Structure formats: structure tokens, C-alpha cells
C-alpha positions, 0 to 999 in steps of 0.5 A, spaced: 500 499 500 502 506 498 500 513 499 499 517 493 493 522 494 493 524 486 493 517 484 489 514 490 486 519 492 480 514 497 486 510 500 491 516 501 484 519 504 484 513 509 491 514 510 490 521 512 484 519 517 489 514 520 495 518 521 490 523 524 487 519 529 494 515 531 500 520 530 503 516 525 505 519 518 500 516 512 507 514 509 508 510 515 501 506 516 501 505 509 507 500 509 503 496 515 497 495 510 497 490 504 490 491 502 484 496 503 480 492 507 485 492 513 486 499 512 479 500 513 478 496 519 485 499 522 482 506 520 475 505 524 478 502 529 482 508 531 477 513 530 473 508 535 478 509 540 480 516 539 472 518 540 472 513 547 474 518 551 469 523 548 463 518 549 464 516 555 464 523 558 458 525 553 455 519 557 457 522 564 455 529 562 447 527 559 447 522 566 448 529 570 443 535 568 445 539 574 453 539 572 452 541 565 447 547 568 453 549 572 458 548 566 454 552 562 453 558 568 460 558 569 462 558 561 457 564 560 460 568 566 467 567 563 464 569 556 461 575 559 467 577 562 472 576 556 466 580 551 464 586 555 470 590 555 471 589 547 463 590 547 465 597 550 471 599 546 466 597 540 460 601 542 464 607 543 469 607 537 462 607 533 459 613 538 453 609 541 452 610 548 454 606 554 448 601 558 
């Protein structure tokens, strides 16, 4: 198997995805497979492993609505504290009256 984006875009796309999920280069990954079936299976498994912690955290958050609301509240406060000075400068720059 070879990594040739111009000549073999489908295989190269799978190798790019696998490389992104595992941290190896597409060219190195290409040398590990004899056929497309092996590459497809390895790419799917790498994506499953990459997403496993995200799925676990999502399950935790779905089970605890109070924690989600607290995280959203904290995030909104942080965003507000960052945005307020920027908005004040923008209002001043365009001549709007401060509220």
C-alpha cells in the first residue's frame, strides 16, 4: 500500500485519517497494510479509540444535568467577562451610548 494523494485519493484519505487519529505519518501507515480491507478496519478502530473518551464524557454529562448547567453558567460568566470590555470599546468607537 502506498500514500499517493494524486493517484490514490481514497486510500490516501484513509491514511490521512488514520495518521490523524494515531499520530503516525500517512507514509509510515501505508507500509503497515497489504489491502484496503485491513486499512479500513484499522482506521475505524483508531477512530473508535480516539472518540472513546469523548463518548464517555458525553455519557457522564447526560447523566448529570446539574453539572451541565453549572458548567454552562460558569462558561457564560467567563465569556461575559471577556466580551464586556471588547463591547465597551466597540460601542465607544462607533459612538454608541454606554448602557
